[in-house]
C-alpha positions as CSV (number, residue, x, y, z in Angstrom):
1,M,-38.7,-2.1,-201.0
2,R,-38.7,-2.8,-197.2
3,H,-35.1,-1.9,-196.4
4,H,-34.5,-1.3,-192.6
5,N,-38.1,-2.2,-191.9
6,A,-37.8,-5.4,-189.8
7,N,-40.9,-5.3,-187.6
8,K,-43.7,-7.6,-188.4
9,K,-47.0,-5.9,-189.1
10,F,-49.4,-8.9,-188.5
11,G,-51.9,-7.3,-190.9
12,L,-52.8,-4.8,-188.2
13,Q,-52.6,-1.1,-187.7
14,K,-50.1,0.4,-185.3
15,G,-52.5,0.7,-182.3
16,A,-53.9,-2.8,-182.6
17,R,-50.4,-4.2,-183.2
18,K,-49.1,-2.5,-180.0
19,A,-52.1,-3.8,-178.0
20,L,-51.5,-7.3,-179.3
21,V,-47.8,-7.3,-178.2
22,H,-48.8,-5.8,-174.9
23,S,-51.4,-8.5,-174.2
24,L,-48.9,-11.2,-175.2
25,L,-46.3,-9.6,-172.8
26,V,-48.8,-9.6,-169.9
27,A,-49.8,-13.2,-170.6
28,L,-46.2,-14.4,-170.7
29,I,-45.3,-12.7,-167.5
30,Q,-48.4,-14.0,-165.8
31,H,-48.2,-17.6,-166.9
32,E,-44.4,-17.8,-167.7
33,K,-45.2,-19.9,-170.8
34,I,-47.7,-19.3,-173.6
35,T,-48.5,-20.9,-177.0
36,T,-48.9,-18.6,-179.9
37,T,-47.8,-18.4,-183.6
38,E,-44.1,-18.6,-184.4
39,T,-44.0,-15.0,-185.8
40,R,-45.7,-13.5,-182.7
41,A,-43.4,-15.4,-180.4
42,K,-40.3,-14.1,-182.2
43,T,-41.7,-10.5,-182.0
44,L,-42.6,-11.0,-178.3
45,R,-39.1,-12.3,-177.5
46,S,-37.4,-9.0,-178.2
47,A,-39.9,-7.0,-176.2
48,V,-39.9,-9.3,-173.1
49,E,-36.1,-9.5,-173.0
50,K,-35.8,-5.7,-172.9
51,L,-38.2,-5.6,-170.0
52,V,-36.4,-8.4,-168.1
53,T,-33.1,-6.6,-168.6
54,R,-34.7,-3.4,-167.3
55,A,-36.2,-5.3,-164.3
56,R,-32.8,-6.7,-163.3
57,G,-31.7,-3.2,-162.4
58,G,-34.2,-2.8,-159.6
59,S,-34.0,0.9,-159.2
60,P,-37.0,3.2,-158.8
61,H,-36.3,4.6,-162.3
62,D,-36.5,1.1,-163.7
63,T,-39.8,0.5,-161.9
64,R,-41.3,3.6,-163.3
65,L,-40.2,2.7,-166.8
66,L,-41.6,-0.8,-166.5
67,L,-44.9,0.7,-165.3
68,S,-45.1,3.0,-168.3
69,R,-44.3,0.2,-170.7
70,L,-46.9,-2.2,-169.1
71,N,-49.7,0.4,-168.8
72,N,-49.4,0.9,-165.0
73,N,-50.1,-2.8,-164.3
74,E,-48.5,-2.9,-160.9
75,D,-49.2,-6.7,-160.3
76,I,-47.3,-7.6,-163.5
77,V,-44.4,-5.2,-162.8
78,K,-44.2,-6.6,-159.2
79,K,-44.1,-10.2,-160.5
80,L,-41.5,-9.3,-163.1
81,M,-39.2,-7.5,-160.6
82,K,-39.6,-9.8,-157.6
83,E,-40.0,-13.3,-159.1
84,I,-38.7,-13.4,-162.7
85,A,-35.8,-10.9,-162.9
86,P,-33.8,-12.3,-159.9
87,K,-33.5,-15.6,-161.6
88,Y,-31.5,-14.0,-164.4
89,K,-29.2,-11.7,-162.3
90,S,-26.1,-13.4,-163.6
91,R,-27.3,-14.2,-167.1
92,Q,-26.2,-11.9,-169.9
93,G,-29.4,-12.3,-172.0
94,G,-31.5,-15.0,-173.6
95,Y,-34.1,-15.2,-171.0
96,T,-36.7,-16.9,-173.2
97,R,-36.9,-20.1,-175.2
98,I,-39.0,-20.6,-178.3
99,T,-40.0,-24.2,-179.0
100,K,-41.7,-24.9,-182.4
101,L,-44.8,-27.0,-182.1
102,G,-45.7,-27.7,-185.7
103,K,-48.7,-26.6,-187.7
104,R,-52.1,-25.6,-186.4
105,S,-54.5,-28.4,-187.1
106,G,-58.3,-28.6,-187.5
107,K,-60.2,-26.0,-189.4
108,G,-57.6,-23.3,-188.8
109,D,-55.2,-21.6,-191.1
110,A,-52.4,-24.2,-190.6
111,S,-50.0,-21.5,-189.3
112,A,-46.8,-22.5,-187.5
113,L,-47.3,-22.7,-183.7
114,A,-44.6,-22.1,-181.1
115,S,-44.4,-22.1,-177.3
116,I,-42.4,-19.3,-175.7
117,A,-41.3,-19.7,-172.1
118,F,-38.8,-18.3,-169.7
119,V,-35.6,-20.4,-169.5
């Protein structure tokens, strides 16, 4: 039974799963909109909303925490704190929007695709 085990595993071990979510986070912050599978987008949503909420604070402590969460990537943290977070100063949450795009076509696995972007 999988009681109280809500995280998606993606068929990956913990380290690879953590690296996948991190790379998706960096890509979303860089490009502000990415296309991925629906399940990955839903997992990414919770991670990125926690980071944006932390970035809204703007204190040095928040900066250090963001640097640790984003593997000391100063460019990404700077963009998150200076460009993205100020847009949501008065917003209580829900910084991202997931738009379903249908199934993957071609020779792929026909998985459900979704686009995740900042509102």
